[in-house]
N, CA, C and O of each residue as an XYZ file, in Angstrom:
544
protein
N     -25.444     -5.000    -22.890
C     -26.414     -5.870    -23.509
C     -27.530     -6.095    -22.504
O     -27.271     -6.298    -21.318
N     -28.770     -6.061    -22.972
C     -29.881     -6.209    -22.054
C     -30.674     -7.474    -22.313
O     -30.686     -8.003    -23.424
N     -31.329     -7.942    -21.283
C     -32.229     -9.085    -21.388
C     -33.632     -8.516    -21.266
O     -33.938     -7.811    -20.304
N     -34.469     -8.812    -22.215
C     -35.822     -8.245    -22.239
C     -36.802     -9.213    -21.599
O     -36.915    -10.366    -22.015
N     -37.513     -8.731    -20.574
C     -38.574     -9.515    -19.947
C     -39.871     -8.754    -20.153
O     -39.889     -7.532    -20.005
N     -40.944     -9.430    -20.485
C     -42.220     -8.747    -20.698
C     -42.607     -7.921    -19.477
O     -42.600     -8.416    -18.350
N     -42.947     -6.650    -19.717
C     -43.401     -5.782    -18.645
C     -42.300     -5.210    -17.775
O     -42.595     -4.541    -16.785
N     -41.041     -5.448    -18.110
C     -39.924     -4.946    -17.323
C     -38.962     -4.175    -18.212
O     -38.908     -4.378    -19.425
N     -38.210     -3.294    -17.586
C     -37.149     -2.600    -18.294
C     -36.034     -3.597    -18.581
O     -35.908     -4.601    -17.879
N     -35.222     -3.336    -19.606
C     -34.101     -4.239    -19.871
C     -33.151     -4.308    -18.666
O     -32.903     -3.306    -17.996
N     -32.641     -5.483    -18.414
C     -31.681     -5.696    -17.335
C     -30.297     -5.706    -17.964
O     -30.011     -6.508    -18.853
N     -29.447     -4.809    -17.495
C     -28.097     -4.764    -18.039
C     -27.247     -5.812    -17.340
O     -27.246     -5.918    -16.114
N     -26.544     -6.564    -18.122
C     -25.655     -7.572    -17.554
C     -24.224     -7.204    -17.911
O     -23.952     -6.778    -19.033
N     -23.315     -7.365    -16.968
C     -21.924     -7.034    -17.197
C     -21.059     -7.955    -16.345
O     -21.397     -8.271    -15.204
N     -19.982     -8.361    -16.898
C     -19.048     -9.221    -16.182
C     -18.064     -8.342    -15.414
O     -16.944     -8.112    -15.868
N     -18.489     -7.853    -14.246
C     -17.652     -7.004    -13.413
C     -16.765     -7.858    -12.523
O     -17.155     -8.961    -12.142
N     -15.622     -7.384    -12.199
C     -15.033     -6.132    -12.646
C     -14.406     -6.283    -14.028
O     -13.859     -7.332    -14.370
N     -14.495     -5.231    -14.800
C     -13.889     -5.235    -16.126
C     -12.381     -5.038    -15.982
O     -11.897     -4.647    -14.920
N     -11.660     -5.305    -17.037
C     -10.212     -5.083    -17.028
C      -9.904     -3.623    -16.719
O      -8.992     -3.325    -15.948
N     -10.663     -2.719    -17.318
C     -10.452     -1.290    -17.072
C     -10.700     -0.950    -15.606
O      -9.927     -0.202    -15.006
N     -11.776     -1.494    -15.019
C     -12.075     -1.249    -13.611
C     -10.939     -1.758    -12.722
O     -10.550     -1.087    -11.765
N     -10.410     -2.935    -13.033
C      -9.311     -3.485    -12.237
C      -8.049     -2.638    -12.369
O      -7.377     -2.376    -11.372
N      -7.716     -2.202    -13.597
C      -6.569     -1.296    -13.776
C      -6.738     -0.056    -12.900
O      -5.798      0.375    -12.231
N      -7.946      0.511    -12.911
C      -8.200      1.723    -12.125
C      -8.098      1.462    -10.627
O      -7.567      2.299     -9.897
N      -8.589      0.333    -10.155
C      -8.503      0.011     -8.727
C      -7.055     -0.186     -8.298
O      -6.642      0.277     -7.234
N      -6.292     -0.875     -9.134
C      -4.869     -1.076     -8.823
C      -4.156      0.275     -8.788
O      -3.363      0.532     -7.882
N      -4.434      1.144     -9.771
C      -3.826      2.480     -9.811
C      -4.200      3.272     -8.558
O      -3.342      3.884     -7.923
N      -5.498      3.255     -8.206
C      -5.953      3.986     -7.020
C      -5.308      3.434     -5.751
O      -4.955      4.192     -4.848
N      -5.158      2.116     -5.687
C      -4.519      1.489     -4.529
C      -3.061      1.919     -4.432
O      -2.584      2.243     -3.344
N      -2.351      1.927     -5.553
C      -0.943      2.367     -5.553
C      -0.821      3.796     -5.043
O       0.048      4.101     -4.226
N      -1.701      4.672     -5.534
C      -1.651      6.082     -5.133
C      -1.931      6.248     -3.643
O      -1.254      7.021     -2.964
N      -2.921      5.529     -3.136
C      -3.260      5.624     -1.717
C      -2.106      5.131     -0.845
O      -1.758      5.769      0.149
N      -1.516      3.999     -1.215
C      -0.405      3.446     -0.435
C       0.806      4.377     -0.502
O       1.446      4.625      0.519
N       1.127      4.893     -1.682
C       2.260      5.811     -1.817
C       2.075      7.051     -0.951
O       3.046      7.614     -0.445
N       0.828      7.472     -0.785
C       0.504      8.645      0.050
C       0.285      8.272      1.516
O      -0.102      9.111      2.329
N       0.538      7.006      1.841
C       0.412      6.485      3.200
C      -1.010      6.600      3.754
O      -1.206      6.798      4.953
N      -1.988      6.475      2.873
C      -3.393      6.437      3.295
C      -3.812      4.962      3.333
O      -4.515      4.466      2.452
N      -3.353      4.288      4.383
C      -3.552      2.848      4.553
C      -4.314      2.619      5.856
O      -3.930      3.115      6.916
N      -5.397      1.859      5.753
C      -6.156      1.468      6.934
C      -6.303     -0.049      6.913
O      -6.381     -0.660      5.847
N      -6.339     -0.645      8.091
C      -6.514     -2.091      8.214
C      -7.906     -2.342      8.778
O      -8.278     -1.777      9.806
N      -8.667     -3.186      8.105
C     -10.047     -3.441      8.527
C     -10.081     -4.220      9.828
O     -10.746     -3.797     10.774
N      -9.385     -5.345      9.904
C      -9.331     -6.159     11.129
C      -7.872     -6.408     11.488
O      -7.240     -7.335     10.981
N      -7.353     -5.567     12.369
C      -5.931     -5.603     12.704
C      -5.478     -6.951     13.253
O      -4.385     -7.408     12.921
N      -6.289     -7.592     14.079
C      -5.890     -8.875     14.667
C      -5.679     -9.940     13.597
O      -4.707    -10.694     13.656
N      -6.570    -10.006     12.632
C      -6.452    -11.004     11.563
C      -5.238    -10.715     10.686
O      -4.497    -11.631     10.329
N      -5.033     -9.456     10.339
C      -3.883     -9.090      9.497
C      -2.584     -9.331     10.262
O      -1.593     -9.760      9.671
N      -2.575     -9.062     11.559
C      -1.380     -9.305     12.378
C      -1.041    -10.794     12.424
O       0.130    -11.162     12.327
N      -2.043    -11.644     12.569
C      -1.798    -13.091     12.581
C      -1.229    -13.554     11.245
O      -0.329    -14.392     11.206
N      -1.749    -13.013     10.162
C      -1.229    -13.361      8.840
C       0.190    -12.830      8.640
O       1.000    -13.459      7.959
N       0.492    -11.672      9.232
C       1.844    -11.120      9.147
C       2.848    -12.038      9.838
O       3.974    -12.203      9.370
N       2.437    -12.624     10.940
C       3.313    -13.569     11.646
C       3.573    -14.779     10.754
O       4.705    -15.253     10.655
N       2.517    -15.277     10.105
C       2.676    -16.433      9.217
C       3.607    -16.118      8.047
O       4.402    -16.964      7.638
N       3.508    -14.892      7.505
C       4.363    -14.501      6.381
C       5.715    -13.962      6.837
O       6.582    -13.662      6.015
N       5.888    -13.841      8.151
C       7.148    -13.420      8.761
C       7.571    -12.007      8.361
O       8.693    -11.784      7.904
N       6.651    -11.060      8.542
C       7.009     -9.655      8.350
C       6.458     -8.835      9.508
O       5.508     -9.239     10.180
N       7.071     -7.681      9.728
C       6.657     -6.782     10.803
C       5.607     -5.818     10.261
O       5.892     -5.000      9.386
N       4.416     -5.921     10.780
C       3.279     -5.147     10.302
C       3.537     -3.640     10.381
O       3.195     -2.905      9.455
N       4.123     -3.185     11.455
C       4.334     -1.750     11.648
C       5.413     -1.168     10.750
O       5.268     -0.050     10.256
N       6.483     -1.904     10.535
C       7.612     -1.324      9.791
C       7.691     -1.748      8.327
O       8.335     -1.063      7.532
N       7.059     -2.851      7.949
C       7.215     -3.362      6.586
C       5.965     -3.296      5.712
O       6.056     -3.504      4.502
N       4.811     -3.014      6.293
C       3.567     -3.113      5.528
C       3.562     -2.232      4.285
O       3.210     -2.708      3.206
N       3.934     -0.985      4.402
C       3.890     -0.078      3.239
C       4.762     -0.615      2.099
O       4.321     -0.653      0.950
N       5.976     -1.024      2.403
C       6.876     -1.545      1.363
C       6.315     -2.817      0.730
O       6.427     -3.015     -0.480
N       5.719     -3.666      1.542
C       5.126     -4.906      1.032
C       3.955     -4.583      0.108
O       3.839     -5.156     -0.976
N       3.093     -3.670      0.533
C       1.957     -3.287     -0.306
C       2.427     -2.662     -1.620
O       1.882     -2.958     -2.684
N       3.434     -1.801     -1.543
C       3.963     -1.189     -2.773
C       4.504     -2.266     -3.710
O       4.237     -2.229     -4.912
N       5.254     -3.217     -3.177
C       5.792     -4.302     -3.986
C       4.672     -5.110     -4.622
O       4.708     -5.406     -5.816
N       3.691     -5.459     -3.828
C       2.580     -6.280     -4.311
C       1.790     -5.537     -5.382
O       1.506     -6.093     -6.444
N       1.434     -4.283     -5.108
C       0.614     -3.513     -6.050
C       1.366     -3.185     -7.336
O       0.751     -3.047     -8.393
N       2.687     -3.060     -7.253
C       3.478     -2.839     -8.469
C       3.577     -4.099     -9.314
O       3.894     -4.029    -10.502
N       3.308     -5.249     -8.711
C       3.461     -6.532     -9.413
C       2.153     -7.093     -9.959
O       2.178     -7.894    -10.894
N       1.011     -6.696     -9.401
C      -0.252     -7.302     -9.838
C      -0.799     -6.625    -11.092
O      -0.470     -5.484    -11.418
N      -1.637     -7.373    -11.765
C      -2.327     -6.874    -12.950
C      -3.757     -7.409    -12.911
O      -4.072     -8.271    -12.090
N      -4.610     -6.914    -13.776
C      -5.983     -7.435    -13.803
C      -6.058     -8.951    -13.988
O      -7.019     -9.574    -13.537
N      -5.079     -9.543    -14.630
C      -5.072    -10.991    -14.837
C      -4.885    -11.765    -13.534
O      -5.160    -12.963    -13.483
N      -4.425    -11.099    -12.491
C      -4.220    -11.739    -11.193
C      -5.468    -11.680    -10.313
O      -5.450    -12.161     -9.180
N      -6.545    -11.097    -10.826
C      -7.773    -10.976    -10.048
C      -8.284    -12.368     -9.679
O      -8.381    -13.251    -10.531
N      -8.610    -12.550     -8.395
C      -9.042    -13.863     -7.904
C     -10.365    -13.796     -7.155
O     -10.760    -14.755     -6.492
N     -11.041    -12.670     -7.261
C     -12.300    -12.510     -6.548
C     -13.493    -12.908     -7.394
O     -13.352    -13.254     -8.567
N     -14.672    -12.856     -6.786
C     -15.894    -13.213     -7.516
C     -16.279    -12.123     -8.517
O     -15.816    -10.985     -8.446
N     -17.124    -12.509     -9.429
C     -17.664    -11.567    -10.423
C     -19.172    -11.586    -10.303
O     -19.790    -12.614    -10.578
N     -19.784    -10.490     -9.904
C     -19.212     -9.188     -9.550
C     -18.491     -9.242     -8.209
O     -18.642    -10.209     -7.462
N     -17.699     -8.199     -7.895
C     -16.955     -8.208     -6.638
C     -17.888     -8.327     -5.430
O     -19.018     -7.839     -5.435
N     -17.371     -8.988     -4.407
C     -18.094     -9.122     -3.146
C     -18.232     -7.747     -2.494
O     -17.334     -6.911     -2.601
N     -19.337     -7.520     -1.832
C     -19.541     -6.290     -1.057
C     -19.138     -6.574      0.395
O     -19.424     -7.643      0.936
N     -18.477     -5.606      1.003
C     -18.050     -5.783      2.388
C     -19.230     -5.652      3.351
O     -20.140     -4.850      3.142
N     -19.190     -6.449      4.391
C     -20.168     -6.351      5.464
C     -19.521     -5.790      6.733
O     -20.195     -5.618      7.749
N     -18.228     -5.507      6.678
C     -17.513     -4.954      7.832
C     -17.913     -3.495      8.028
O     -18.065     -2.755      7.057
N     -18.081     -3.085      9.273
C     -18.562     -1.735      9.568
C     -17.736     -0.642      8.897
O     -18.299      0.286      8.317
N     -16.427     -0.737      8.965
C     -15.563      0.325      8.449
C     -15.701      0.531      6.947
O     -15.515      1.643      6.452
N     -16.027     -0.531      6.222
C     -16.100     -0.433      4.757
C     -17.391     -1.048      4.219
O     -17.423     -1.562      3.101
N     -18.426     -0.991      5.001
C     -19.693     -1.642      4.645
C     -20.202     -1.165      3.286
O     -20.296      0.031      3.012
N     -20.528     -2.153      2.446
C     -21.098     -1.880      1.137
C     -20.088     -1.629      0.037
O     -20.468     -1.539     -1.131
N     -18.809     -1.511      0.373
C     -17.786     -1.275     -0.644
C     -17.441     -2.572     -1.378
O     -17.503     -3.659     -0.802
N     -17.082     -2.446     -2.639
C     -16.582     -3.598     -3.391
C     -15.218     -3.992     -2.854
O     -14.377     -3.143     -2.558
N     -15.016     -5.300     -2.733
C     -13.734     -5.839     -2.269
C     -13.059     -6.522     -3.455
O     -13.691     -7.283     -4.188
N     -11.778     -6.244     -3.633
C     -11.021     -6.795     -4.746
C      -9.928     -7.718     -4.221
O      -9.139     -7.336     -3.357
N      -9.890     -8.933     -4.750
C      -8.930     -9.947     -4.301
C      -8.007    -10.326     -5.454
O      -8.440    -10.440     -6.601
N      -6.739    -10.518     -5.135
C      -5.737    -10.892     -6.125
C      -4.839    -11.977     -5.543
O      -4.597    -12.018     -4.337
N      -4.349    -12.854     -6.417
C      -3.357    -13.856     -6.045
C      -2.144    -13.632     -6.928
O      -2.264    -13.456     -8.140
N      -0.977    -13.640     -6.304
C       0.263    -13.371     -7.029
C       1.382    -14.228     -6.465
O       1.475    -14.425     -5.254
N       2.229    -14.735     -7.346
C       3.452    -15.387     -6.889
C       4.374    -14.268     -6.431
O       5.033    -13.619     -7.242
N       4.411    -14.052     -5.131
C       5.108    -12.910     -4.557
C       6.613    -13.107     -4.546
O       7.123    -14.095     -4.018
N       7.319    -12.142     -5.141
C       8.782    -12.163     -5.078
C       9.248    -11.757     -3.683
O      10.343    -12.127     -3.260
N       8.433    -11.009     -2.979
C       8.776    -10.554     -1.632
C       8.731    -11.710     -0.640
O       9.645    -11.889      0.165
N       7.654    -12.493     -0.708
C       7.481    -13.592      0.241
C       7.958    -14.937     -0.276
O       8.106    -15.883      0.498
N       8.198    -15.031     -1.566
C       8.642    -16.289     -2.208
C       7.585    -17.384     -2.140
O       7.908    -18.571     -2.183
N       6.323    -16.982     -2.035
C       5.174    -17.901     -2.070
C       4.032    -17.189     -2.797
O       4.070    -15.975     -3.000
N       3.034    -17.951     -3.176
C       1.824    -17.338     -3.725
C       1.101    -16.642     -2.577
O       0.836    -17.249     -1.539
N       0.787    -15.380     -2.771
C       0.129    -14.593     -1.727
C      -1.217    -14.084     -2.229
O      -1.428    -13.895     -3.426
N      -2.106    -13.873     -1.287
C      -3.478    -13.433     -1.548
C      -3.677    -12.100     -0.851
O      -3.367    -11.959      0.332
N      -4.186    -11.134     -1.573
C      -4.489     -9.839     -0.973
C      -5.928     -9.468     -1.308
O      -6.403     -9.704     -2.419
N      -6.609     -8.887     -0.334
C      -7.985     -8.442     -0.535
C      -8.080     -7.041      0.048
O      -7.671     -6.797      1.184
N      -8.631     -6.114     -0.753
C      -8.700     -4.731     -0.310
C      -9.901     -4.011     -0.916
O     -10.540     -4.485     -1.856
N     -10.177     -2.852     -0.339
C     -11.188     -1.943     -0.865
C     -10.549     -0.566     -0.965
O      -9.558     -0.273     -0.296
N     -11.131      0.266     -1.805
C     -10.666      1.645     -1.954
C     -11.866      2.556     -1.706
O     -12.933      2.359     -2.288
N     -11.686      3.546     -0.847
C     -12.736      4.526     -0.605
C     -12.111      5.838     -0.138
O     -11.224      5.843      0.716
N     -12.573      6.933     -0.696
C     -12.117      8.267     -0.302
C     -10.589      8.355     -0.330
O      -9.967      8.887      0.590
N      -9.996      7.820     -1.411
C      -8.550      7.842     -1.622
C      -7.776      7.121     -0.520
O      -6.611      7.427     -0.265
N      -8.429      6.170      0.123
C      -7.803      5.378      1.180
C      -7.798      3.912      0.783
O      -8.782      3.395      0.256
N      -6.672      3.246      1.043
C      -6.508      1.821      0.805
C      -6.924      1.101      2.085
O      -6.323      1.307      3.139
N      -7.950      0.259      1.993
C      -8.442     -0.518      3.141
C      -7.996     -1.965      2.971
O      -8.524     -2.681      2.120
N      -7.035     -2.396      3.770
C      -6.541     -3.770      3.706
C      -7.479     -4.686      4.466
O      -7.689     -4.522      5.668
N      -8.039     -5.650      3.755
C      -8.917     -6.642      4.365
C      -8.097     -7.854      4.780
O      -8.237     -8.347      5.899
N      -7.238     -8.339      3.877
C      -6.373     -9.474      4.227
C      -5.170     -9.532      3.304
O      -5.218     -9.089      2.156
N      -4.100    -10.085      3.829
C      -2.866    -10.333      3.088
C      -2.238    -11.560      3.729
O      -1.759    -11.509      4.862
N      -2.245    -12.668      2.988
C      -1.730    -13.919      3.549
C      -1.287    -14.857      2.439
O      -1.474    -14.576      1.255
N      -0.694    -15.979      2.842
C      -0.366    -17.019      1.866
C      -1.646    -17.430      1.168
O      -2.716    -17.455      1.775
N      -1.531    -17.752     -0.106
C      -2.717    -18.170     -0.855
C      -3.247    -19.477     -0.294
O      -2.555    -20.495     -0.282
N      -4.486    -19.431      0.169
C      -5.130    -20.625      0.724
C      -6.226    -21.130     -0.176
O      -6.923    -22.083      0.172
N      -6.394    -20.513     -1.322
C      -7.439    -20.951     -2.244
C      -7.089    -22.331     -2.767
O      -5.921    -22.643     -2.999
N      -8.114    -23.155     -2.950
C      -7.904    -24.513     -3.463
C      -7.630    -24.528     -4.951
O      -7.202    -25.539     -5.509
N      -7.876    -23.415     -5.576
C      -7.709    -23.361     -7.021
C      -6.586    -22.408     -7.385
O      -6.161    -21.581     -6.579
N      -6.123    -22.540     -8.604
C      -5.136    -21.610     -9.139
C      -5.833    -20.306     -9.494
O      -7.057    -20.204     -9.421
N      -5.058    -19.331     -9.870
C      -5.640    -18.066    -10.308
C      -6.589    -18.338    -11.455
O      -6.326    -19.207    -12.286
N      -7.715    -17.588    -11.511
C      -8.664    -17.816    -12.603
C      -8.084    -17.439    -13.946
O      -8.757    -17.570    -14.968
């Protein structure tokens, strides 16, 4: 749907990410993790969060990501619309997708934020849900 302004081309408006886009991102994330194409954007921050969630980053991360990605759905999306763009060097300009889920693995509500690029899963953060609000 477009908004018409005099002297301008129509501006397309869309409530991104769409359900289809989220399904595709989750699918792509699952495939990347299953293929062990996992990168961490800021290792120190993710390591600190791993300590808080009481898991070993080196030995448990893949299993945790698989569990989380198998459990989330587009309804668990907790990021802005449209998705935030990353300013981090490794993933600059990529859309970042955030989800909140009552994790069966951690037994608490957990928050995950990631990007997908070149068939690689880029973990931005994984921690206890610190949002002041419930899932949207």
